[in-house]
PDB file of N, CA, C and O in Angstrom, chain B, residues numbered from 101:
ATOM      1  N   MET B 101      62.151  96.652  96.304  1.00  0.00           N
ATOM      2  CA  MET B 101      60.820  97.109  96.644  1.00  0.00           C
ATOM      3  C   MET B 101      60.244  96.258  97.776  1.00  0.00           C
ATOM      4  O   MET B 101      59.574  96.761  98.678  1.00  0.00           O
ATOM      5  N   MET B 102      60.519  94.975  97.705  1.00  0.00           N
ATOM      6  CA  MET B 102      60.024  94.088  98.749  1.00  0.00           C
ATOM      7  C   MET B 102      60.666  94.417 100.103  1.00  0.00           C
ATOM      8  O   MET B 102      60.002  94.345 101.136  1.00  0.00           O
ATOM      9  N   TRP B 103      61.945  94.775 100.099  1.00  0.00           N
ATOM     10  CA  TRP B 103      62.630  95.150 101.326  1.00  0.00           C
ATOM     11  C   TRP B 103      61.979  96.396 101.930  1.00  0.00           C
ATOM     12  O   TRP B 103      61.819  96.482 103.148  1.00  0.00           O
ATOM     13  N   LEU B 104      61.606  97.351 101.094  1.00  0.00           N
ATOM     14  CA  LEU B 104      60.943  98.565 101.564  1.00  0.00           C
ATOM     15  C   LEU B 104      59.621  98.231 102.248  1.00  0.00           C
ATOM     16  O   LEU B 104      59.325  98.771 103.314  1.00  0.00           O
ATOM     17  N   PHE B 105      58.830  97.357 101.655  1.00  0.00           N
ATOM     18  CA  PHE B 105      57.544  96.991 102.233  1.00  0.00           C
ATOM     19  C   PHE B 105      57.716  96.255 103.565  1.00  0.00           C
ATOM     20  O   PHE B 105      56.970  96.502 104.513  1.00  0.00           O
ATOM     21  N   VAL B 106      58.686  95.363 103.635  1.00  0.00           N
ATOM     22  CA  VAL B 106      58.947  94.641 104.884  1.00  0.00           C
ATOM     23  C   VAL B 106      59.403  95.616 105.961  1.00  0.00           C
ATOM     24  O   VAL B 106      58.964  95.526 107.107  1.00  0.00           O
ATOM     25  N   LYS B 107      60.273  96.537 105.603  1.00  0.00           N
ATOM     26  CA  LYS B 107      60.771  97.529 106.563  1.00  0.00           C
ATOM     27  C   LYS B 107      59.639  98.411 107.090  1.00  0.00           C
ATOM     28  O   LYS B 107      59.585  98.686 108.288  1.00  0.00           O
ATOM     29  N   ILE B 108      58.744  98.854 106.224  1.00  0.00           N
ATOM     30  CA  ILE B 108      57.609  99.680 106.648  1.00  0.00           C
ATOM     31  C   ILE B 108      56.704  98.893 107.589  1.00  0.00           C
ATOM     32  O   ILE B 108      56.265  99.426 108.608  1.00  0.00           O
ATOM     33  N   PHE B 109      56.421  97.644 107.266  1.00  0.00           N
ATOM     34  CA  PHE B 109      55.553  96.833 108.106  1.00  0.00           C
ATOM     35  C   PHE B 109      56.185  96.585 109.477  1.00  0.00           C
ATOM     36  O   PHE B 109      55.504  96.678 110.498  1.00  0.00           O
ATOM     37  N   LEU B 110      57.470  96.274 109.506  1.00  0.00           N
ATOM     38  CA  LEU B 110      58.156  96.064 110.785  1.00  0.00           C
ATOM     39  C   LEU B 110      58.217  97.351 111.599  1.00  0.00           C
ATOM     40  O   LEU B 110      58.108  97.313 112.824  1.00  0.00           O
ATOM     41  N   GLN B 111      58.387  98.474 110.938  1.00  0.00           N
ATOM     42  CA  GLN B 111      58.406  99.765 111.629  1.00  0.00           C
ATOM     43  C   GLN B 111      57.046 100.063 112.255  1.00  0.00           C
ATOM     44  O   GLN B 111      56.975 100.583 113.369  1.00  0.00           O
ATOM     45  N   ASN B 112      55.967  99.736 111.544  1.00  0.00           N
ATOM     46  CA  ASN B 112      54.628  99.926 112.100  1.00  0.00           C
ATOM     47  C   ASN B 112      54.412  99.061 113.335  1.00  0.00           C
ATOM     48  O   ASN B 112      53.809  99.512 114.308  1.00  0.00           O
ATOM     49  N   LEU B 113      54.892  97.841 113.306  1.00  0.00           N
ATOM     50  CA  LEU B 113      54.765  96.973 114.467  1.00  0.00           C
ATOM     51  C   LEU B 113      55.592  97.491 115.641  1.00  0.00           C
ATOM     52  O   LEU B 113      55.177  97.370 116.794  1.00  0.00           O
ATOM     53  N   LYS B 114      56.753  98.063 115.355  1.00  0.00           N
ATOM     54  CA  LYS B 114      57.574  98.670 116.407  1.00  0.00           C
ATOM     55  C   LYS B 114      56.843  99.866 117.023  1.00  0.00           C
ATOM     56  O   LYS B 114      56.818 100.023 118.243  1.00  0.00           O
ATOM     57  N   PHE B 115      56.254 100.699 116.182  1.00  0.00           N
ATOM     58  CA  PHE B 115      55.492 101.844 116.672  1.00  0.00           C
ATOM     59  C   PHE B 115      54.360 101.375 117.588  1.00  0.00           C
ATOM     60  O   PHE B 115      54.127 101.951 118.650  1.00  0.00           O
ATOM     61  N   TYR B 116      53.669 100.333 117.165  1.00  0.00           N
ATOM     62  CA  TYR B 116      52.553  99.817 117.969  1.00  0.00           C
ATOM     63  C   TYR B 116      53.032  99.294 119.322  1.00  0.00           C
ATOM     64  O   TYR B 116      52.401  99.554 120.346  1.00  0.00           O
ATOM     65  N   SER B 117      54.128  98.569 119.330  1.00  0.00           N
ATOM     66  CA  SER B 117      54.604  98.016 120.594  1.00  0.00           C
ATOM     67  C   SER B 117      55.069  99.109 121.550  1.00  0.00           C
ATOM     68  O   SER B 117      54.942  98.958 122.764  1.00  0.00           O
ATOM     69  N   GLU B 118      55.600 100.194 121.029  1.00  0.00           N
ATOM     70  CA  GLU B 118      56.043 101.294 121.894  1.00  0.00           C
ATOM     71  C   GLU B 118      54.884 102.147 122.409  1.00  0.00           C
ATOM     72  O   GLU B 118      54.976 102.724 123.493  1.00  0.00           O
ATOM     73  N   LEU B 119      53.802 102.232 121.646  1.00  0.00           N
ATOM     74  CA  LEU B 119      52.664 103.064 122.047  1.00  0.00           C
ATOM     75  C   LEU B 119      51.460 102.230 122.473  1.00  0.00           C
ATOM     76  O   LEU B 119      50.324 102.697 122.393  1.00  0.00           O
ATOM     77  N   LYS B 120      51.695 101.012 122.919  1.00  0.00           N
ATOM     78  CA  LYS B 120      50.604 100.114 123.286  1.00  0.00           C
ATOM     79  C   LYS B 120      49.735 100.674 124.412  1.00  0.00           C
ATOM     80  O   LYS B 120      48.534 100.405 124.445  1.00  0.00           O
ATOM     81  N   GLY B 121      50.309 101.439 125.323  1.00  0.00           N
ATOM     82  CA  GLY B 121      49.560 101.987 126.443  1.00  0.00           C
ATOM     83  C   GLY B 121      48.714 103.202 126.105  1.00  0.00           C
ATOM     84  O   GLY B 121      47.868 103.597 126.907  1.00  0.00           O
ATOM     85  N   THR B 122      48.917 103.796 124.957  1.00  0.00           N
ATOM     86  CA  THR B 122      48.150 104.973 124.537  1.00  0.00           C
ATOM     87  C   THR B 122      47.013 104.507 123.628  1.00  0.00           C
ATOM     88  O   THR B 122      47.266 104.097 122.495  1.00  0.00           O
ATOM     89  N   PRO B 123      45.759 104.562 124.107  1.00  0.00           N
ATOM     90  CA  PRO B 123      44.655 103.962 123.347  1.00  0.00           C
ATOM     91  C   PRO B 123      44.456 104.546 121.948  1.00  0.00           C
ATOM     92  O   PRO B 123      44.343 103.791 120.982  1.00  0.00           O
ATOM     93  N   PHE B 124      44.412 105.868 121.822  1.00  0.00           N
ATOM     94  CA  PHE B 124      44.117 106.467 120.511  1.00  0.00           C
ATOM     95  C   PHE B 124      45.252 106.230 119.513  1.00  0.00           C
ATOM     96  O   PHE B 124      45.011 105.828 118.375  1.00  0.00           O
ATOM     97  N   ALA B 125      46.478 106.479 119.942  1.00  0.00           N
ATOM     98  CA  ALA B 125      47.624 106.337 119.041  1.00  0.00           C
ATOM     99  C   ALA B 125      47.832 104.882 118.629  1.00  0.00           C
ATOM    100  O   ALA B 125      48.106 104.599 117.462  1.00  0.00           O
ATOM    101  N   SER B 126      47.702 103.965 119.577  1.00  0.00           N
ATOM    102  CA  SER B 126      47.913 102.560 119.231  1.00  0.00           C
ATOM    103  C   SER B 126      46.833 102.057 118.275  1.00  0.00           C
ATOM    104  O   SER B 126      47.103 101.204 117.431  1.00  0.00           O
ATOM    105  N   SER B 127      45.614 102.580 118.402  1.00  0.00           N
ATOM    106  CA  SER B 127      44.538 102.184 117.479  1.00  0.00           C
ATOM    107  C   SER B 127      44.813 102.666 116.066  1.00  0.00           C
ATOM    108  O   SER B 127      44.612 101.925 115.104  1.00  0.00           O
ATOM    109  N   ILE B 128      45.272 103.909 115.937  1.00  0.00           N
ATOM    110  CA  ILE B 128      45.589 104.445 114.614  1.00  0.00           C
ATOM    111  C   ILE B 128      46.728 103.657 113.977  1.00  0.00           C
ATOM    112  O   ILE B 128      46.664 103.301 112.800  1.00  0.00           O
ATOM    113  N   ILE B 129      47.763 103.388 114.754  1.00  0.00           N
ATOM    114  CA  ILE B 129      48.921 102.680 114.209  1.00  0.00           C
ATOM    115  C   ILE B 129      48.573 101.241 113.862  1.00  0.00           C
ATOM    116  O   ILE B 129      49.020 100.729 112.836  1.00  0.00           O
ATOM    117  N   LEU B 130      47.780 100.581 114.704  1.00  0.00           N
ATOM    118  CA  LEU B 130      47.375  99.208 114.398  1.00  0.00           C
ATOM    119  C   LEU B 130      46.487  99.155 113.154  1.00  0.00           C
ATOM    120  O   LEU B 130      46.606  98.242 112.337  1.00  0.00           O
ATOM    121  N   GLY B 131      45.602 100.134 113.019  1.00  0.00           N
ATOM    122  CA  GLY B 131      44.766 100.205 111.814  1.00  0.00           C
ATOM    123  C   GLY B 131      45.592 100.463 110.569  1.00  0.00           C
ATOM    124  O   GLY B 131      45.326  99.896 109.509  1.00  0.00           O
ATOM    125  N   GLY B 132      46.599 101.323 110.696  1.00  0.00           N
ATOM    126  CA  GLY B 132      47.491 101.590 109.562  1.00  0.00           C
ATOM    127  C   GLY B 132      48.293 100.364 109.170  1.00  0.00           C
ATOM    128  O   GLY B 132      48.476 100.087 107.984  1.00  0.00           O
ATOM    129  N   ALA B 133      48.773  99.625 110.170  1.00  0.00           N
ATOM    130  CA  ALA B 133      49.524  98.400 109.884  1.00  0.00           C
ATOM    131  C   ALA B 133      48.618  97.356 109.224  1.00  0.00           C
ATOM    132  O   ALA B 133      49.039  96.642 108.314  1.00  0.00           O
ATOM    133  N   GLY B 134      47.377  97.279 109.690  1.00  0.00           N
ATOM    134  CA  GLY B 134      46.421  96.345 109.081  1.00  0.00           C
ATOM    135  C   GLY B 134      46.079  96.710 107.652  1.00  0.00           C
ATOM    136  O   GLY B 134      45.978  95.839 106.788  1.00  0.00           O
ATOM    137  N   SER B 135      45.902  97.996 107.402  1.00  0.00           N
ATOM    138  CA  SER B 135      45.586  98.405 106.028  1.00  0.00           C
ATOM    139  C   SER B 135      46.794  98.223 105.113  1.00  0.00           C
ATOM    140  O   SER B 135      46.637  97.922 103.930  1.00  0.00           O
ATOM    141  N   PHE B 136      48.003  98.405 105.657  1.00  0.00           N
ATOM    142  CA  PHE B 136      49.193  98.161 104.852  1.00  0.00           C
ATOM    143  C   PHE B 136      49.332  96.677 104.528  1.00  0.00           C
ATOM    144  O   PHE B 136      49.716  96.312 103.417  1.00  0.00           O
ATOM    145  N   ALA B 137      49.019  95.820 105.504  1.00  0.00           N
ATOM    146  CA  ALA B 137      49.038  94.376 105.254  1.00  0.00           C
ATOM    147  C   ALA B 137      47.993  93.993 104.208  1.00  0.00           C
ATOM    148  O   ALA B 137      48.245  93.141 103.356  1.00  0.00           O
ATOM    149  N   ALA B 138      46.817  94.626 104.273  1.00  0.00           N
ATOM    150  CA  ALA B 138      45.778  94.362 103.270  1.00  0.00           C
ATOM    151  C   ALA B 138      46.227  94.811 101.883  1.00  0.00           C
ATOM    152  O   ALA B 138      45.928  94.152 100.887  1.00  0.00           O
ATOM    153  N   PHE B 139      46.944  95.930 101.818  1.00  0.00           N
ATOM    154  CA  PHE B 139      47.484  96.398 100.547  1.00  0.00           C
ATOM    155  C   PHE B 139      48.464  95.373  99.968  1.00  0.00           C
ATOM    156  O   PHE B 139      48.443  95.091  98.770  1.00  0.00           O
ATOM    157  N   LEU B 140      49.316  94.823 100.825  1.00  0.00           N
ATOM    158  CA  LEU B 140      50.289  93.837 100.345  1.00  0.00           C
ATOM    159  C   LEU B 140      49.609  92.557  99.879  1.00  0.00           C
ATOM    160  O   LEU B 140      50.012  91.967  98.876  1.00  0.00           O
ATOM    161  N   VAL B 141      48.587  92.129 100.597  1.00  0.00           N
ATOM    162  CA  VAL B 141      47.878  90.909 100.205  1.00  0.00           C
ATOM    163  C   VAL B 141      47.102  91.131  98.913  1.00  0.00           C
ATOM    164  O   VAL B 141      47.089  90.258  98.045  1.00  0.00           O
ATOM    165  N   SER B 142      46.458  92.283  98.774  1.00  0.00           N
ATOM    166  CA  SER B 142      45.709  92.546  97.541  1.00  0.00           C
ATOM    167  C   SER B 142      46.645  92.731  96.360  1.00  0.00           C
ATOM    168  O   SER B 142      46.238  92.551  95.212  1.00  0.00           O
ATOM    169  N   GLY B 143      47.889  93.086  96.628  1.00  0.00           N
ATOM    170  CA  GLY B 143      48.867  93.215  95.555  1.00  0.00           C
ATOM    171  C   GLY B 143      49.267  91.886  94.944  1.00  0.00           C
ATOM    172  O   GLY B 143      49.924  91.856  93.904  1.00  0.00           O
ATOM    173  N   LEU B 144      48.882  90.789  95.572  1.00  0.00           N
ATOM    174  CA  LEU B 144      49.170  89.477  94.996  1.00  0.00           C
ATOM    175  C   LEU B 144      48.320  89.193  93.763  1.00  0.00           C
ATOM    176  O   LEU B 144      48.706  88.392  92.911  1.00  0.00           O
ATOM    177  N   THR B 145      47.165  89.847  93.666  1.00  0.00           N
ATOM    178  CA  THR B 145      46.270  89.582  92.542  1.00  0.00           C
ATOM    179  C   THR B 145      46.111  90.757  91.591  1.00  0.00           C
ATOM    180  O   THR B 145      45.596  90.576  90.487  1.00  0.00           O
ATOM    181  N   GLU B 146      46.537  91.957  91.980  1.00  0.00           N
ATOM    182  CA  GLU B 146      46.463  93.120  91.108  1.00  0.00           C
ATOM    183  C   GLU B 146      47.750  93.920  91.192  1.00  0.00           C
ATOM    184  O   GLU B 146      48.594  93.694  92.059  1.00  0.00           O
ATOM    185  N   TRP B 147      47.876  94.852  90.274  1.00  0.00           N
ATOM    186  CA  TRP B 147      49.053  95.718  90.264  1.00  0.00           C
ATOM    187  C   TRP B 147      48.670  97.030  90.922  1.00  0.00           C
ATOM    188  O   TRP B 147      48.245  97.968  90.247  1.00  0.00           O
ATOM    189  N   ASN B 148      48.818  97.098  92.241  1.00  0.00           N
ATOM    190  CA  ASN B 148      48.375  98.266  93.010  1.00  0.00           C
ATOM    191  C   ASN B 148      49.336  99.435  92.948  1.00  0.00           C
ATOM    192  O   ASN B 148      48.911 100.581  93.093  1.00  0.00           O
ATOM    193  N   ILE B 149      50.610  99.184  92.737  1.00  0.00           N
ATOM    194  CA  ILE B 149      51.595 100.251  92.788  1.00  0.00           C
ATOM    195  C   ILE B 149      51.380 101.246  91.649  1.00  0.00           C
ATOM    196  O   ILE B 149      51.676 102.430  91.807  1.00  0.00           O
ATOM    197  N   GLY B 150      50.886 100.800  90.539  1.00  0.00           N
ATOM    198  CA  GLY B 150      50.670 101.676  89.400  1.00  0.00           C
ATOM    199  C   GLY B 150      49.370 102.452  89.454  1.00  0.00           C
ATOM    200  O   GLY B 150      49.177 103.386  88.676  1.00  0.00           O
ATOM    201  N   ASP B 151      48.475 102.085  90.358  1.00  0.00           N
ATOM    202  CA  ASP B 151      47.197 102.772  90.480  1.00  0.00           C
ATOM    203  C   ASP B 151      47.368 103.981  91.390  1.00  0.00           C
ATOM    204  O   ASP B 151      47.669 103.832  92.574  1.00  0.00           O
ATOM    205  N   HIS B 152      47.180 105.162  90.850  1.00  0.00           N
ATOM    206  CA  HIS B 152      47.465 106.405  91.561  1.00  0.00           C
ATOM    207  C   HIS B 152      46.646 106.557  92.841  1.00  0.00           C
ATOM    208  O   HIS B 152      47.188 106.957  93.872  1.00  0.00           O
ATOM    209  N   GLU B 153      45.361 106.248  92.791  1.00  0.00           N
ATOM    210  CA  GLU B 153      44.511 106.433  93.961  1.00  0.00           C
ATOM    211  C   GLU B 153      44.916 105.509  95.099  1.00  0.00           C
ATOM    212  O   GLU B 153      44.932 105.913  96.261  1.00  0.00           O
ATOM    213  N   VAL B 154      45.239 104.279  94.763  1.00  0.00           N
ATOM    214  CA  VAL B 154      45.598 103.297  95.791  1.00  0.00           C
ATOM    215  C   VAL B 154      46.930 103.641  96.434  1.00  0.00           C
ATOM    216  O   VAL B 154      47.034 103.640  97.660  1.00  0.00           O
ATOM    217  N   ILE B 155      47.940 103.933  95.647  1.00  0.00           N
ATOM    218  CA  ILE B 155      49.263 104.185  96.207  1.00  0.00           C
ATOM    219  C   ILE B 155      49.303 105.505  96.974  1.00  0.00           C
ATOM    220  O   ILE B 155      50.078 105.639  97.921  1.00  0.00           O
ATOM    221  N   THR B 156      48.482 106.479  96.583  1.00  0.00           N
ATOM    222  CA  THR B 156      48.397 107.721  97.347  1.00  0.00           C
ATOM    223  C   THR B 156      47.827 107.453  98.734  1.00  0.00           C
ATOM    224  O   THR B 156      48.316 107.998  99.724  1.00  0.00           O
ATOM    225  N   MET B 157      46.811 106.627  98.809  1.00  0.00           N
ATOM    226  CA  MET B 157      46.233 106.270 100.109  1.00  0.00           C
ATOM    227  C   MET B 157      47.231 105.488 100.962  1.00  0.00           C
ATOM    228  O   MET B 157      47.301 105.701 102.172  1.00  0.00           O
ATOM    229  N   VAL B 158      47.991 104.602 100.361  1.00  0.00           N
ATOM    230  CA  VAL B 158      48.985 103.821 101.111  1.00  0.00           C
ATOM    231  C   VAL B 158      50.043 104.738 101.696  1.00  0.00           C
ATOM    232  O   VAL B 158      50.376 104.616 102.875  1.00  0.00           O
ATOM    233  N   TRP B 159      50.582 105.658 100.897  1.00  0.00           N
ATOM    234  CA  TRP B 159      51.627 106.549 101.418  1.00  0.00           C
ATOM    235  C   TRP B 159      51.070 107.511 102.457  1.00  0.00           C
ATOM    236  O   TRP B 159      51.786 107.908 103.377  1.00  0.00           O
ATOM    237  N   PHE B 160      49.800 107.893 102.324  1.00  0.00           N
ATOM    238  CA  PHE B 160      49.175 108.736 103.338  1.00  0.00           C
ATOM    239  C   PHE B 160      49.078 108.001 104.669  1.00  0.00           C
ATOM    240  O   PHE B 160      49.373 108.575 105.717  1.00  0.00           O
ATOM    241  N   ILE B 161      48.670 106.747 104.635  1.00  0.00           N
ATOM    242  CA  ILE B 161      48.536 105.964 105.865  1.00  0.00           C
ATOM    243  C   ILE B 161      49.900 105.705 106.493  1.00  0.00           C
ATOM    244  O   ILE B 161      50.036 105.759 107.715  1.00  0.00           O
ATOM    245  N   VAL B 162      50.904 105.429 105.681  1.00  0.00           N
ATOM    246  CA  VAL B 162      52.258 105.239 106.214  1.00  0.00           C
ATOM    247  C   VAL B 162      52.748 106.527 106.863  1.00  0.00           C
ATOM    248  O   VAL B 162      53.315 106.498 107.956  1.00  0.00           O
ATOM    249  N   GLY B 163      52.536 107.641 106.203  1.00  0.00           N
ATOM    250  CA  GLY B 163      52.935 108.934 106.767  1.00  0.00           C
ATOM    251  C   GLY B 163      52.158 109.277 108.027  1.00  0.00           C
ATOM    252  O   GLY B 163      52.712 109.869 108.953  1.00  0.00           O
ATOM    253  N   LEU B 164      50.887 108.915 108.074  1.00  0.00           N
ATOM    254  CA  LEU B 164      50.078 109.154 109.260  1.00  0.00           C
ATOM    255  C   LEU B 164      50.620 108.379 110.453  1.00  0.00           C
ATOM    256  O   LEU B 164      50.663 108.903 111.567  1.00  0.00           O
ATOM    257  N   ASN B 165      51.030 107.146 110.231  1.00  0.00           N
ATOM    258  CA  ASN B 165      51.601 106.354 111.322  1.00  0.00           C
ATOM    259  C   ASN B 165      52.886 106.981 111.846  1.00  0.00           C
ATOM    260  O   ASN B 165      53.092 107.060 113.057  1.00  0.00           O
ATOM    261  N   TYR B 166      53.734 107.417 110.955  1.00  0.00           N
ATOM    262  CA  TYR B 166      54.978 108.070 111.382  1.00  0.00           C
ATOM    263  C   TYR B 166      54.681 109.362 112.139  1.00  0.00           C
ATOM    264  O   TYR B 166      55.338 109.652 113.139  1.00  0.00           O
ATOM    265  N   ALA B 167      53.700 110.144 111.678  1.00  0.00           N
ATOM    266  CA  ALA B 167      53.359 111.403 112.332  1.00  0.00           C
ATOM    267  C   ALA B 167      52.776 111.160 113.725  1.00  0.00           C
ATOM    268  O   ALA B 167      53.131 111.861 114.673  1.00  0.00           O
ATOM    269  N   VAL B 168      51.897 110.186 113.854  1.00  0.00           N
ATOM    270  CA  VAL B 168      51.318 109.874 115.163  1.00  0.00           C
ATOM    271  C   VAL B 168      52.405 109.415 116.120  1.00  0.00           C
ATOM    272  O   VAL B 168      52.409 109.794 117.291  1.00  0.00           O
ATOM    273  N   TYR B 169      53.310 108.612 115.633  1.00  0.00           N
ATOM    274  CA  TYR B 169      54.404 108.144 116.483  1.00  0.00           C
ATOM    275  C   TYR B 169      55.268 109.312 116.951  1.00  0.00           C
ATOM    276  O   TYR B 169      55.603 109.399 118.132  1.00  0.00           O
ATOM    277  N   LYS B 170      55.629 110.202 116.042  1.00  0.00           N
ATOM    278  CA  LYS B 170      56.446 111.356 116.401  1.00  0.00           C
ATOM    279  C   LYS B 170      55.749 112.264 117.404  1.00  0.00           C
ATOM    280  O   LYS B 170      56.390 112.784 118.316  1.00  0.00           O
ATOM    281  N   ILE B 171      54.448 112.460 117.246  1.00  0.00           N
ATOM    282  CA  ILE B 171      53.696 113.334 118.159  1.00  0.00           C
ATOM    283  C   ILE B 171      53.638 112.737 119.553  1.00  0.00           C
ATOM    284  O   ILE B 171      53.865 113.442 120.537  1.00  0.00           O
ATOM    285  N   TYR B 172      53.338 111.444 119.653  1.00  0.00           N
ATOM    286  CA  TYR B 172      53.167 110.842 120.970  1.00  0.00           C
ATOM    287  C   TYR B 172      54.470 110.481 121.663  1.00  0.00           C
ATOM    288  O   TYR B 172      54.488 110.343 122.886  1.00  0.00           O
ATOM    289  N   VAL B 173      55.544 110.325 120.933  1.00  0.00           N
ATOM    290  CA  VAL B 173      56.820 110.037 121.575  1.00  0.00           C
ATOM    291  C   VAL B 173      57.381 111.296 122.222  1.00  0.00           C
ATOM    292  O   VAL B 173      57.990 111.223 123.290  1.00  0.00           O
ATOM    293  N   LYS B 174      57.185 112.442 121.591  1.00  0.00           N
ATOM    294  CA  LYS B 174      57.666 113.705 122.178  1.00  0.00           C
ATOM    295  C   LYS B 174      56.783 114.052 123.331  1.00  0.00           C
ATOM    296  O   LYS B 174      56.991 115.075 123.983  1.00  0.00           O
TER     297      LYS B 174
END
């Protein structure tokens, strides 16, 4: 599970570095990476993976970053 989280975070940083020149896309991806980092930090004190509302929002933000990257790369 930890490998998955590290891979997602590194992928978000890769997306940001590739779309740095696009203001709107880079802002969305940077915000998504920041919120994912906040999720990981808050997981140190609570069990976030089992909370349905929290994990749904996390997967939505991860999917949003992938979708924005796919749209702007094409």
